[in-house]
C-alpha positions in Angstrom: 0.0 0.1 0.0 1.2 3.2 -0.9 1.8 5.8 1.8 -1.1 8.2 2.2 -0.1 11.9 0.7 -0.8 15.4 2.4 -4.5 15.5 0.8 -5.3 12.3 2.3 -3.9 12.8 5.6 -6.2 15.8 5.9 -8.9 14.2 5.0 -8.4 11.6 7.5 -7.9 14.3 10.1 -10.9 15.9 9.3 -13.0 12.4 9.8 -11.3 11.6 12.8 -12.2 15.0 14.0 -15.7 14.8 13.2 -15.9 11.1 14.8 -14.4 12.5 17.9 -16.6 16.0 18.2 -19.6 14.3 19.8 -17.4 12.9 22.6 -15.1 16.3 22.9 -18.5 18.4 22.9 -19.9 16.1 25.9 -16.9 16.3 27.9 -16.7 20.0 27.4 -20.3 20.4 28.5 -19.7 18.2 31.6 -16.5 20.1 32.1 -17.9 23.7 31.9 -21.0 22.6 34.5 -18.8 21.2 36.8 -16.3 24.4 36.8 -19.2 26.6 36.8 -20.7 25.3 39.9 -17.3 25.0 41.3 -16.4 28.8 40.6 -19.3 29.7 42.1 -18.9 28.1 45.3 -15.3 28.7 45.7 -16.2 32.3 45.0 -18.6 32.2 47.8 -16.5 30.6 50.3 -13.8 33.3 49.7 -16.1 36.1 50.2 -17.9 34.4 53.1 -14.6 32.9 54.7 -16.6 29.8 55.7 -18.0 26.9 54.0 -21.4 27.0 56.1 -21.8 30.9 55.5 -21.2 30.2 51.6 -23.9 27.4 51.5 -26.5 29.9 53.4 -25.9 32.5 50.8 -26.1 30.0 47.6 -29.2 28.3 49.4 -27.3 25.1 49.3 -26.2 22.9 51.7 -22.7 22.7 53.5 -21.7 19.6 52.2 -22.7 20.4 48.6 -20.6 23.4 48.4 -17.6 21.5 49.7 -18.2 18.9 47.1 -18.1 21.7 44.4 -15.1 23.2 45.7 -13.2 19.5 45.8 -14.3 18.9 42.1 -13.0 22.2 41.0 -9.7 21.7 43.0 -9.2 18.1 41.4 -9.9 19.7 37.8 -7.5 22.3 38.4 -4.7 19.9 40.4 -4.5 22.5 42.7 -5.3 23.2 46.4 -7.6 26.3 46.9 -8.1 26.5 50.5 -6.5 25.5 53.7 -9.2 23.9 56.0 -9.2 23.3 59.6 -11.9 22.8 62.4 -11.2 26.5 63.4 -10.6 28.2 60.0 -10.6 28.5 56.3 -8.2 30.6 54.4 -7.2 30.3 50.8 -3.8 29.2 49.6 -1.5 31.6 47.4 -2.9 29.9 44.5 -6.6 30.4 45.7 -6.0 33.9 46.1 -4.5 34.2 42.3 -7.6 32.3 41.3 -10.0 34.4 42.9 -8.3 37.7 41.3 -8.5 36.4 37.9 -12.2 35.2 38.5 -13.4 38.1 40.4 -13.6 40.4 37.4 -15.9 37.9 35.5 -18.1 36.9 38.4 -18.6 40.6 39.1 -19.5 41.2 35.2 -21.8 38.2 35.1 -23.5 39.5 38.4 -24.0 42.9 37.1 -25.6 41.5 34.0 -27.9 39.5 35.9 -28.7 42.7 37.9 -29.2 44.6 34.8 -31.6 42.3 33.5 -33.7 42.3 36.8 -33.5 46.2 36.9 -35.2 46.1 33.4 -38.0 44.1 34.3 -38.2 45.3 38.2 -36.5 48.4 38.3 -37.4 52.2 36.9 -38.4 52.1 33.4 -35.7 53.0 31.0 -33.9 51.8 27.6 -34.9 51.9 24.0 -38.3 51.2 22.9 -39.0 50.8 19.4 -42.7 51.2 18.2 -44.4 50.4 14.8 -47.8 51.9 13.9 -50.0 52.4 10.9 -49.1 55.6 9.2 -52.5 57.5 9.9 -53.0 56.2 13.3 -49.6 56.8 14.3 -49.3 60.2 12.8 -52.8 61.1 14.2 -53.1 59.6 17.6 -49.9 57.5 18.7 -47.2 60.5 18.0 -49.0 63.2 20.0 -49.2 61.1 23.1 -45.1 60.5 23.1 -44.4 64.1 24.5 -46.7 63.2 27.7 -45.0 60.0 27.7 -41.5 61.0 27.7 -42.0 63.6 30.1 -43.4 61.0 32.5 -40.7 58.3 31.7 -37.4 60.5 30.7 -35.0 57.5 31.0 -37.2 55.9 28.1 -35.9 56.3 24.6 -38.4 56.1 21.8 -38.0 55.0 18.1 -41.4 55.4 16.0 -41.7 53.4 12.9 -44.7 54.6 10.8 -45.2 51.4 8.1 -48.7 50.2 7.1 -47.5 46.5 6.6 -48.0 44.4 9.5 -44.5 44.7 11.5 -42.0 42.0 11.8 -41.3 42.0 15.5 -38.3 40.0 15.3 -36.7 41.3 11.8 -37.5 44.8 12.8 -36.7 44.4 16.5 -40.1 46.0 17.1 -41.1 45.9 21.2 -44.8 47.2 20.8 -46.9 47.9 17.7 -50.2 49.7 17.1 -52.3 47.6 14.5 -55.8 48.2 12.9 -58.4 46.0 11.7 -58.6 42.4 12.7 -56.0 40.4 14.5 -55.7 36.6 13.2 -51.9 36.0 14.4 -52.3 34.0 17.4 -48.6 34.1 18.2 -48.6 37.9 19.4 -50.5 39.3 22.2 -53.4 41.9 21.2 -54.8 44.4 23.6 -57.9 46.4 22.0 -57.8 49.7 22.6 -61.0 50.9 21.4 -63.2 49.6 18.2 -62.4 50.5 15.1 -65.3 52.4 13.4 -65.6 53.0 9.6 -67.5 55.7 7.8 -68.1 56.6 4.3 -67.7 60.2 4.2 -68.1 63.2 1.9 -67.9 66.8 2.3 -71.2 68.9 2.5 -70.3 70.5 -0.6 -69.9 67.3 -2.4 -73.3 65.9 -0.7 -74.9 69.1 -1.9 -73.7 68.7 -5.5 -73.9 64.7 -5.9 -76.1 63.7 -3.0 -75.0 60.7 -0.9 -75.4 56.7 -1.6 -78.3 55.3 -0.2 -77.4 51.8 -0.9 -74.0 50.1 -1.8 -74.9 49.8 -5.3 -75.2 53.4 -5.5 -71.4 53.7 -4.8 -71.0 53.1 -8.8 -72.3 56.4 -9.4 -70.2 58.4 -7.4 -66.7 59.7 -7.3 -64.7 57.4 -4.9 -61.1 58.0 -3.2 -59.1 54.9 -2.5 -56.4 54.3 0.1 -53.5 52.2 -1.1 -51.3 50.3 1.7 -47.8 48.4 1.7 -47.2 49.8 -1.6 -49.1 47.9 -3.7 -52.5 46.7 -2.3 -55.7 48.9 -2.4 -58.0 48.8 0.7 -61.5 47.3 -0.2 -64.4 49.1 1.4 -66.1 46.9 4.3 -69.5 46.8 4.8 -72.0 44.5 7.0 -75.1 43.4 5.1 -77.4 40.9 6.6 -74.9 39.9 9.4 -72.6 39.3 6.8 -69.2 41.1 5.8 -69.2 42.4 2.3 -66.1 43.9 0.5 -66.6 46.7 -2.0 -63.9 48.2 -4.5 -65.8 51.0 -6.3 -64.3 52.5 -9.1 -62.0 55.2 -8.1 -61.1 58.9 -9.1 -58.0 59.2 -6.9 -55.9 56.9 -4.9 -53.5 58.1 -2.3 -51.2 55.8 -0.3 -51.5 58.2 2.7 -54.7 58.3 4.8 -53.9 62.2 5.4 -53.9 62.7 1.6 -57.3 61.0 1.3 -59.2 62.9 3.9 -57.8 66.1 2.6 -59.4 64.9 -0.8 -62.5 64.3 0.9 -62.6 67.7 2.4 -62.0 69.5 -0.8 -65.2 67.8 -2.2 -63.2 65.6 -4.5 -65.4 62.8 -4.0 -66.3 59.8 -1.3 -64.1 57.8 0.8 -64.3 55.1 3.6 -62.3 56.1 6.6 -61.5 55.2 10.0 -63.5 57.0 12.9 -60.2 58.2 14.6 -59.8 60.4 11.5 -63.1 62.0 11.0 -64.8 62.0 14.4 -64.0 65.6 14.9 -64.9 66.7 11.7 -68.3 65.0 11.5 -69.0 66.9 15.1 -68.0 70.3 13.5 -70.1 69.6 10.3 -67.0 69.6 8.0 -68.0 66.2 7.1 -71.0 63.9 6.5 -71.7 60.5 6.4 -73.5 57.8 4.5 -74.4 54.0 4.6 -74.3 54.1 8.4 -76.4 50.8 8.7 -73.9 48.7 6.8 -70.7 50.1 8.9 -68.7 47.0 10.0 -68.4 46.3 13.6 -65.6 43.6 13.9 -62.4 45.8 13.6 -60.4 47.2 16.3 -57.5 49.3 17.0 -54.9 47.1 19.0 -51.5 47.4 20.6 -49.6 44.2 20.1 -46.4 42.7 21.8 -44.8 39.4 21.9 -45.6 37.9 25.2 -46.9 38.7 28.5 -43.9 36.8 30.5 -40.8 38.6 31.5 -42.3 41.9 30.1 -39.7 44.6 30.7 -40.7 47.7 32.8 -40.4 50.3 29.8 -42.8 48.2 27.7 -45.5 47.6 30.8 -45.7 51.2 31.2 -46.0 52.3 27.6 -48.8 49.7 27.0 -50.7 51.1 30.4 -50.1 54.8 29.3 -51.0 54.5 25.7 -54.2 52.3 26.7 -55.5 54.6 29.3 -54.6 57.8 27.1 -56.2 56.4 23.9 -59.5 55.2 25.5 -59.8 58.7 27.0 -59.9 60.5 23.7 -63.2 60.7 21.9 -62.1 58.5 18.9 -65.3 55.9 19.1 -67.8 58.4 18.5 -69.6 57.8 15.2 -72.7 56.6 17.2 -73.1 60.0 18.4 -74.1 61.3 14.8 -76.6 60.7 12.4 -74.9 58.1 10.2 -77.2 58.4 7.1 -78.0 61.9 5.6 -80.7 60.9 3.2 -81.8 64.6 3.1 -78.6 65.7 1.8 -79.8 65.1 -1.8 -80.7 62.2 -3.9 -78.1 59.6 -4.6 -76.5 59.8 -8.1 
């Protein structure tokens, strides 16, 4: 048999390494586990000066502390303590090991305390928020000044985007979402019902009348909203207890709800808009509504986050603050107004 060349020897070495890797990994895991328990026990004894007091501090028995230290000494082939019936003190090797370990253990303790502070301490840190463009601009953003004044150690990063947020990829802590929540992997707290109203300016209603039935929409100038860069929002209605979606022919389409509202106020046509956009304008008479008997009633404005468990205090206080502040506003108000303006003129 010819002797193996360099390439064959390298391939054989890789195969040997792969075959031995599980054994080495298991050995490493066992070694680390033993070392970690031993180091914690060692640091406690060195700090307390006693195996008994170290056990009390760690919440384990004196014998368990002693076993962990003995295993560590065996691993290191070094005696770390001189023990008598009256006293326990470190050897010179133990003192050197203590100095080398102290900084690392202190950093671990600091890291754990920092995590506990995020959960239990004063709210602080960065809070990344996602919201749909219209709701974020009209409702969420104006409340952030008050929130920041109440919690000055929390930094806020607000992302306005009409697409459903990717909590993981976008590093989102909390998200405001509209409509219906069908994702069971998130926690969704409903803030208020999401009312939808077909609206027009009084000037438009005087010129063209208002639709009295869904089929009348085909004879009106309509304005659409585009979301996510491509999808045009269908108009939703409730007919005989069932959801019906309609996409009337549009004269204008915008990818910003504020532009849709501005066009409606200018008398350019009808649009179906959310109650939070139009309640104050309806109250002032700047807008009139139609087809109210067919308004959908199964939508909502939600505040969403990934889990209730181990929720950092900065998220808890933000969720509670926004829930109270938004519910206190008059954004669920369409029931206060006549929804159908049959006297505004004939449909057509």
